[in-house]
LUMTIZA-854949 format. One record per residue (C-alpha): residue in one letter; x, y, z. Coordinates in nm, 4 decimals, m for minus. Example, Ala and Ser with C-alpha at 12.3 -4.5 7.8 and 13.67 -1.06 7.14 Angstrom:
<atoms>
ATOM,a,1.2300,m0.4500,0.7800
ATOM,s,1.3670,m0.1060,0.7140
</atoms>
This chain:
<atoms>
ATOM,m,m2.4189,m0.6664,4.0141
ATOM,r,m2.4065,m0.9821,3.7810
ATOM,w,m2.7571,m1.0299,3.5849
ATOM,d,m2.8960,m1.3915,3.3788
ATOM,a,m3.0567,m1.3491,3.0942
ATOM,p,m3.3831,m1.5372,3.1693
ATOM,p,m3.3194,m1.9456,3.0821
ATOM,l,m3.6359,m1.8914,2.8245
ATOM,l,m3.4956,m1.5948,2.6189
ATOM,a,m3.1694,m1.7462,2.4017
ATOM,a,m2.9167,m1.4194,2.4219
ATOM,p,m2.8973,m1.2693,2.1047
ATOM,p,m2.6050,m1.3639,1.9216
ATOM,d,m2.2472,m1.1523,1.8730
ATOM,a,m2.3194,m0.9195,1.5862
ATOM,r,m1.9988,m0.7482,1.5879
ATOM,p,m1.7804,m0.7439,1.3527
ATOM,r,m1.5614,m1.0833,1.3944
ATOM,i,m1.1901,m0.8959,1.5227
ATOM,e,m1.3747,m0.7008,1.7135
ATOM,r,m1.4163,m0.9592,1.9892
ATOM,s,m1.0131,m1.0282,2.0033
ATOM,a,m0.9203,m0.6534,1.9551
ATOM,v,m0.8312,m0.3862,2.2073
ATOM,t,m1.1276,m0.1342,2.0153
ATOM,r,m0.9664,0.2678,2.0066
ATOM,v,m1.1125,0.5336,1.8452
ATOM,h,m0.8197,0.8105,1.7541
ATOM,d,m0.9400,1.1204,1.5435
ATOM,g,m1.2390,0.9415,1.4214
ATOM,l,m1.0682,0.6448,1.2634
ATOM,t,m1.1461,0.3039,1.4841
ATOM,c,m0.8229,0.1204,1.5443
ATOM,y,m0.8519,m0.2244,1.6169
ATOM,e,m0.4921,m0.3425,1.8890
ATOM,v,m0.4246,m0.7659,1.8129
ATOM,q,m0.1224,m0.9252,1.8626
ATOM,a,0.0285,m1.0280,1.5207
ATOM,r,0.0684,m1.4144,1.4945
ATOM,t,0.3601,m1.3782,1.2674
ATOM,a,0.5199,m1.0550,1.0960
ATOM,l,0.7259,m1.1826,0.8159
ATOM,d,0.4451,m1.2560,0.5017
ATOM,r,0.5763,m1.4504,0.1749
ATOM,t,0.5850,m1.2586,m0.1165
ATOM,a,0.6607,m1.3833,m0.4847
ATOM,e,1.0040,m1.2050,m0.4746
ATOM,g,1.0236,m1.2196,m0.0638
ATOM,w,0.9028,m1.0946,0.2791
ATOM,a,0.6315,m0.8648,0.3667
ATOM,v,0.5882,m0.6678,0.6931
ATOM,s,0.3120,m0.5154,0.7383
ATOM,p,0.2072,m0.2968,1.1058
ATOM,y,m0.0842,m0.2070,0.9769
ATOM,r,m0.4156,m0.3534,0.7770
ATOM,g,m0.6099,m0.1161,0.6240
ATOM,c,m0.5251,0.2622,0.5083
ATOM,a,m0.7141,0.5456,0.6120
ATOM,q,m0.5365,0.7250,0.2467
ATOM,a,m0.8477,0.5208,0.1458
ATOM,c,m0.7370,0.4796,m0.2296
ATOM,r,m1.0153,0.3987,m0.4579
ATOM,y,m0.7926,0.0767,m0.6269
ATOM,c,m0.5888,m0.0273,m0.3141
ATOM,a,m0.5661,m0.4175,m0.4070
ATOM,v,m0.5260,m0.5378,m0.0807
ATOM,r,m0.8723,m0.4640,0.0491
ATOM,r,m1.0361,m0.8436,0.0349
ATOM,g,m0.8377,m0.8596,0.3362
ATOM,h,m1.1297,m0.6979,0.5478
ATOM,r,m1.3384,m0.9305,0.4522
ATOM,y,m1.2446,m1.2015,0.6781
ATOM,l,m1.2079,m1.0124,0.9391
ATOM,g,m1.5996,m0.9061,0.9177
ATOM,l,m1.5503,m0.6353,0.7686
ATOM,d,m1.6248,m0.4527,0.4511
ATOM,a,m1.3227,m0.4224,0.1519
ATOM,g,m1.5186,m0.0126,0.1113
ATOM,s,m1.5155,0.1952,0.3821
ATOM,d,m1.4670,m0.0351,0.6432
ATOM,f,m1.0640,m0.0269,0.4833
ATOM,d,m1.0775,0.3256,0.4929
ATOM,s,m1.1959,0.3798,0.8611
ATOM,r,m1.1024,0.0098,1.0503
ATOM,i,m0.7698,0.0057,1.0767
ATOM,v,m0.5664,m0.3209,1.2361
ATOM,v,m0.2754,m0.2226,1.4524
ATOM,r,m0.0406,m0.5052,1.5328
ATOM,t,0.1518,m0.3914,1.7752
ATOM,n,0.3194,m0.6562,1.8957
ATOM,i,0.5132,m0.6457,1.5546
ATOM,v,0.8857,m0.5069,1.6355
ATOM,r,0.8476,m0.8130,1.8847
ATOM,r,0.7425,m1.0816,1.6483
ATOM,l,0.9932,m0.9030,1.3858
ATOM,r,1.2873,m0.9591,1.5670
ATOM,a,1.2043,m1.3548,1.6253
ATOM,e,1.1168,m1.4176,1.3188
ATOM,l,1.4377,m1.2687,1.1557
ATOM,t,1.6568,m1.4999,1.2998
ATOM,s,1.4154,m1.8548,1.3206
ATOM,k,1.2788,m1.8017,0.9490
ATOM,w,1.3901,m1.4879,0.7761
ATOM,d,1.6743,m1.6454,0.5028
ATOM,g,1.8134,m1.3025,0.3662
ATOM,e,1.5888,m1.2266,0.0792
ATOM,p,1.4881,m0.8773,0.0135
ATOM,i,1.1597,m0.7501,0.2705
ATOM,v,0.8748,m0.5185,0.2490
ATOM,v,0.7879,m0.3121,0.4161
ATOM,g,0.3577,m0.1359,0.4095
ATOM,v,0.1792,m0.3895,0.1662
ATOM,g,m0.1280,m0.4528,0.3662
ATOM,g,m0.2046,m0.0584,0.3928
ATOM,d,0.0803,0.2509,0.3952
ATOM,c,0.3675,0.2206,0.7515
ATOM,y,0.3527,0.5470,0.7806
ATOM,q,m0.0617,0.6464,0.7172
ATOM,g,m0.1520,0.9205,1.0081
ATOM,v,m0.1518,0.6628,1.2893
ATOM,e,0.1520,0.5404,1.2663
ATOM,d,0.1699,0.9130,1.5143
ATOM,v,0.0152,0.7371,1.7265
ATOM,y,0.1541,0.3959,1.7796
ATOM,r,0.5290,0.4591,1.5858
ATOM,l,0.6054,0.1006,1.5101
ATOM,m,0.8333,0.1839,1.2185
ATOM,p,1.1182,0.2682,1.4039
ATOM,g,1.1223,m0.0188,1.6046
ATOM,i,1.0431,m0.2250,1.2931
ATOM,v,1.3588,m0.0194,1.0794
ATOM,a,1.5782,m0.0674,1.3972
ATOM,a,1.4927,m0.4820,1.3965
ATOM,l,1.5885,m0.4806,1.0142
ATOM,r,1.9125,m0.3078,1.0595
ATOM,e,2.0261,m0.4951,1.3182
ATOM,v,2.0028,m0.8043,1.1026
ATOM,g,2.1526,m0.5986,0.7735
ATOM,a,1.7842,m0.6921,0.6327
ATOM,p,1.7837,m0.4535,0.2885
ATOM,f,1.3817,m0.3818,0.2872
ATOM,t,1.2316,m0.1209,0.1108
ATOM,v,0.9265,0.1337,0.2282
ATOM,h,0.6606,0.1948,m0.0354
ATOM,t,0.4511,0.4814,0.1354
ATOM,k,0.2606,0.7999,0.0142
ATOM,s,0.3249,1.0174,0.3370
ATOM,r,0.5767,1.2377,0.4668
ATOM,l,0.5586,1.1013,0.8045
ATOM,i,0.8539,0.8608,0.7010
ATOM,l,1.0743,1.1843,0.7269
ATOM,r,1.0246,1.1617,1.1085
ATOM,d,1.2516,0.8566,1.0326
ATOM,v,1.4603,0.9311,0.7860
ATOM,d,1.7972,0.9254,0.9465
ATOM,l,1.6820,0.6245,1.1309
ATOM,l,1.6433,0.5100,0.7509
ATOM,a,1.9904,0.6626,0.5951
ATOM,a,2.1548,0.4245,0.8501
ATOM,a,2.0652,0.1667,0.7819
ATOM,p,2.2636,0.0477,0.4147
ATOM,g,1.9579,m0.1523,0.3712
ATOM,a,1.7033,0.0743,0.3619
ATOM,g,1.5283,0.2265,0.0374
ATOM,a,1.1657,0.3430,m0.0242
ATOM,v,0.9281,0.3705,m0.2910
ATOM,i,0.6924,0.6263,m0.3449
ATOM,s,0.3575,0.5642,m0.5441
ATOM,i,0.2755,0.8209,m0.8057
ATOM,a,0.0628,0.7449,m1.0629
ATOM,f,m0.0268,1.0368,m1.2011
ATOM,v,0.0004,1.4279,m1.1443
ATOM,d,m0.3311,1.4943,m1.2649
ATOM,d,m0.4885,1.6292,m0.8680
ATOM,r,m0.9132,1.6571,m0.9998
ATOM,i,m0.8901,1.2448,m0.9884
ATOM,r,m0.6392,1.2613,m0.6817
ATOM,r,m0.8918,1.4126,m0.4765
ATOM,t,m1.1153,1.1400,m0.5505
ATOM,v,m0.9507,0.8125,m0.5882
ATOM,e,m0.6720,0.9084,m0.3626
ATOM,p,m0.8653,1.1365,m0.1337
ATOM,g,m0.6673,1.0614,0.1844
ATOM,a,m0.3033,1.0460,0.0106
ATOM,p,m0.1243,1.3777,m0.0262
ATOM,s,m0.0538,1.5639,m0.4050
ATOM,a,0.1414,1.4190,m0.6338
ATOM,q,0.3566,1.7577,m0.5711
ATOM,k,0.3752,1.7006,m0.2054
ATOM,r,0.4835,1.3297,m0.2523
ATOM,l,0.7387,1.4504,m0.5466
ATOM,e,0.9035,1.6740,m0.3442
ATOM,l,0.9094,1.3608,m0.0944
ATOM,v,1.1309,1.1468,m0.2824
ATOM,a,1.3844,1.4539,m0.3564
ATOM,e,1.3970,1.5139,m0.0371
ATOM,l,1.4111,1.1412,0.0483
ATOM,n,1.7479,1.0874,m0.1206
ATOM,e,1.8702,1.4402,m0.1001
ATOM,r,1.9205,1.3078,0.2727
ATOM,g,2.0849,1.0073,0.2203
ATOM,v,1.7672,0.7074,0.1682
ATOM,p,1.7208,0.6078,m0.1765
ATOM,c,1.4175,0.6438,m0.3341
ATOM,g,1.2519,0.4537,m0.6344
ATOM,v,0.8838,0.5972,m0.7702
ATOM,a,0.6119,0.3481,m0.8155
ATOM,m,0.4183,0.4446,m1.1062
ATOM,a,0.1136,0.2332,m0.9515
ATOM,p,m0.1586,0.2319,m1.0272
ATOM,i,m0.2180,0.4201,m1.4013
ATOM,l,m0.5623,0.3705,m1.4213
ATOM,p,m0.7106,0.2939,m1.8365
ATOM,l,m0.8844,0.5642,m2.0005
ATOM,l,m0.8673,0.7830,m1.6705
ATOM,t,m0.4714,0.8348,m1.6581
ATOM,d,m0.2963,0.6706,m1.9366
ATOM,s,m0.3236,0.9314,m2.2455
ATOM,p,0.0315,1.0172,m2.4206
ATOM,d,0.0536,1.3595,m2.2668
ATOM,q,m0.0697,1.2337,m1.8891
ATOM,l,0.2291,0.9725,m1.8859
ATOM,a,0.4847,1.2541,m1.9784
ATOM,a,0.3592,1.5040,m1.8034
ATOM,t,0.4244,1.1884,m1.5421
ATOM,v,0.7259,1.0601,m1.6125
ATOM,r,0.8736,1.3844,m1.6747
ATOM,r,0.7839,1.5389,m1.3142
ATOM,v,0.9379,1.1818,m1.1208
ATOM,a,1.2596,1.2311,m1.3512
ATOM,d,1.3123,1.6274,m1.2195
ATOM,a,1.2444,1.4775,m0.8120
ATOM,g,1.5741,1.2482,m0.8733
ATOM,a,1.3589,0.9008,m0.8596
ATOM,v,1.6518,0.6538,m0.8465
ATOM,s,1.4516,0.4244,m1.0626
ATOM,l,1.0844,0.4216,m1.2198
ATOM,t,0.8606,0.1094,m1.2080
ATOM,p,0.4951,0.1604,m1.4358
ATOM,h,0.2274,m0.0727,m1.2816
ATOM,v,m0.1614,m0.0875,m1.4358
ATOM,l,m0.4588,m0.0456,m1.2760
ATOM,r,m0.5325,m0.4177,m1.1115
ATOM,l,m0.8733,m0.5422,m0.9704
ATOM,p,m0.8873,m0.7734,m0.7504
ATOM,p,m1.1874,m0.9199,m0.5159
ATOM,g,m1.2510,m0.6698,m0.2892
ATOM,a,m1.0558,m0.3669,m0.4773
ATOM,r,m1.3103,m0.4500,m0.8135
ATOM,e,m1.6145,m0.4031,m0.6850
ATOM,w,m1.5483,m0.0785,m0.4530
ATOM,y,m1.3458,0.0543,m0.7592
ATOM,l,m1.6055,m0.0035,m1.0457
ATOM,a,m1.8510,0.1409,m0.8152
ATOM,w,m1.6507,0.4733,m0.8381
ATOM,i,m1.6708,0.4399,m1.2310
ATOM,g,m2.0292,0.3635,m1.2171
ATOM,e,m2.0779,0.6765,m1.0119
ATOM,h,m1.8530,0.9212,m1.1231
ATOM,h,m1.7708,0.7897,m1.5078
ATOM,p,m2.0142,0.5871,m1.5867
ATOM,a,m1.9288,0.6412,m2.0054
ATOM,l,m1.6317,0.4383,m1.8792
ATOM,a,m1.7911,0.1328,m1.7186
ATOM,a,m1.8557,m0.0502,m2.0532
ATOM,r,m1.5160,m0.0672,m2.1687
ATOM,y,m1.3374,m0.1341,m1.7830
ATOM,l,m1.5667,m0.4290,m1.8028
ATOM,e,m1.4201,m0.5391,m2.1837
ATOM,l,m1.0444,m0.4504,m2.0649
ATOM,y,m1.1356,m0.6265,m1.7083
ATOM,g,m1.3601,m0.8894,m1.7757
ATOM,k,m1.3133,m1.1176,m1.4529
ATOM,s,m0.9754,m1.0881,m1.4307
ATOM,a,m0.7727,m0.9228,m1.1879
ATOM,d,m0.5510,m0.7638,m1.4947
ATOM,a,m0.6504,m0.5943,m1.7759
ATOM,d,m0.6293,m0.6451,m2.1242
ATOM,a,m0.2430,m0.7680,m2.1674
ATOM,a,m0.2108,m0.6501,m2.4695
ATOM,y,m0.3290,m0.2940,m2.3028
ATOM,v,m0.1183,m0.3593,m2.0421
ATOM,g,0.2213,m0.4489,m2.2172
ATOM,g,0.0994,m0.1097,m2.4755
ATOM,i,0.1133,0.1699,m2.1647
ATOM,t,0.4323,m0.0482,m1.9788
ATOM,g,0.6189,0.0034,m2.2801
ATOM,q,0.5606,0.3057,m2.3651
ATOM,v,0.6541,0.3685,m1.9789
ATOM,l,0.9384,0.2771,m1.9899
ATOM,r,1.0400,0.4075,m2.3263
ATOM,l,0.9392,0.7501,m2.1881
ATOM,a,1.1857,0.6574,m1.8854
ATOM,a,1.4553,0.6501,m2.1007
ATOM,r,1.3810,0.9583,m2.2920
ATOM,y,1.3988,1.1853,m1.9674
ATOM,g,1.7117,0.9954,m1.8509
ATOM,m,1.6284,0.7690,m1.5803
ATOM,s,1.6254,0.4010,m1.4718
ATOM,p,1.3442,0.2511,m1.5605
ATOM,t,1.2595,m0.1177,m1.3774
ATOM,r,1.0676,m0.3745,m1.5700
ATOM,p,0.7733,m0.4893,m1.3593
ATOM,e,0.8765,m0.8770,m1.3788
ATOM,q,1.2316,m0.7964,m1.2797
ATOM,p,1.2213,m0.9129,m0.9089
ATOM,l,1.4506,m0.5570,m0.7944
ATOM,p,1.4699,m0.4649,m0.4535
ATOM,l,1.3195,m0.0810,m0.5583
ATOM,a,1.0340,m0.2366,m0.7477
ATOM,l,0.6646,m0.2673,m0.6346
ATOM,p,0.6270,m0.6348,m0.5347
ATOM,p,0.3065,m0.8626,m0.6720
ATOM,q,0.0344,m0.8685,m0.4317
ATOM,a,0.0791,m1.0842,m0.1322
ATOM,q,m0.0957,m1.3353,0.0031
ATOM,l,m0.0705,m1.1843,0.3858
ATOM,t,m0.1527,m1.3414,0.7465
ATOM,l,m0.5000,m1.1549,0.8383
ATOM,l,m0.3580,m1.0951,1.2505
</atoms>
């Protein structure tokens, strides 16, 4: 039966988030998933191209630099980013088309907008098609993840000549990990993942990212992390100090104020109104890491070098 509102009563405005007006909404294990049709699959970055099957990430890392994008979908950059995931269900079809129409042969990074092997990937299984599409055209690509779910596709990745992986391991203090990366595996599990990927034919490096000022940047902490990364057999190591662009800045500094209030003033000094920490501080920390990498026999990757296994700078991403 059709029902019409009385003519003198205006219908209330649609208060739903913008994304909900165009997406199919499903709930999986407590996560709200917005299934959308991607307008584009390949996003341009400073070092090449990026593919992101998901926007948002249930690993809930406080510092994630791409949180701001959720605001343009009518969602917040804090808890919504952690619990409301945009799923680009047609990403494989769009990627195949764009690999022939606009890809120029430059390296491709997979998983910039959210971990491409986070838990919902076990439901949607977008990555096997993405890997197959990239392999078919011989594209050099690097998968960025913290998740052991990547091992599901290890044979596909090992069979792709241009494939590599980068695992983010910024520190090995599990007490900090439990509060700042509550949904991510422990550093030990990620170190084991690095070793297994290399053993099974997928070259795997480590992004030491992000190093957290005043929390994970002491000489002892840096040395412990680099030593364990070297022991895991990582093929490269790329240090990155925490960046705080809008979205991440508010969420992370609120966490600092709650859990480490004595550090709040120093953070404001380090970052001022910039997304980047003081240049002298950044140079000092990355220099320490590179020297430690050399001491432990690793082949360090300087952050400014556009190598295939380097972590890309923050990309400008298409929202849908």
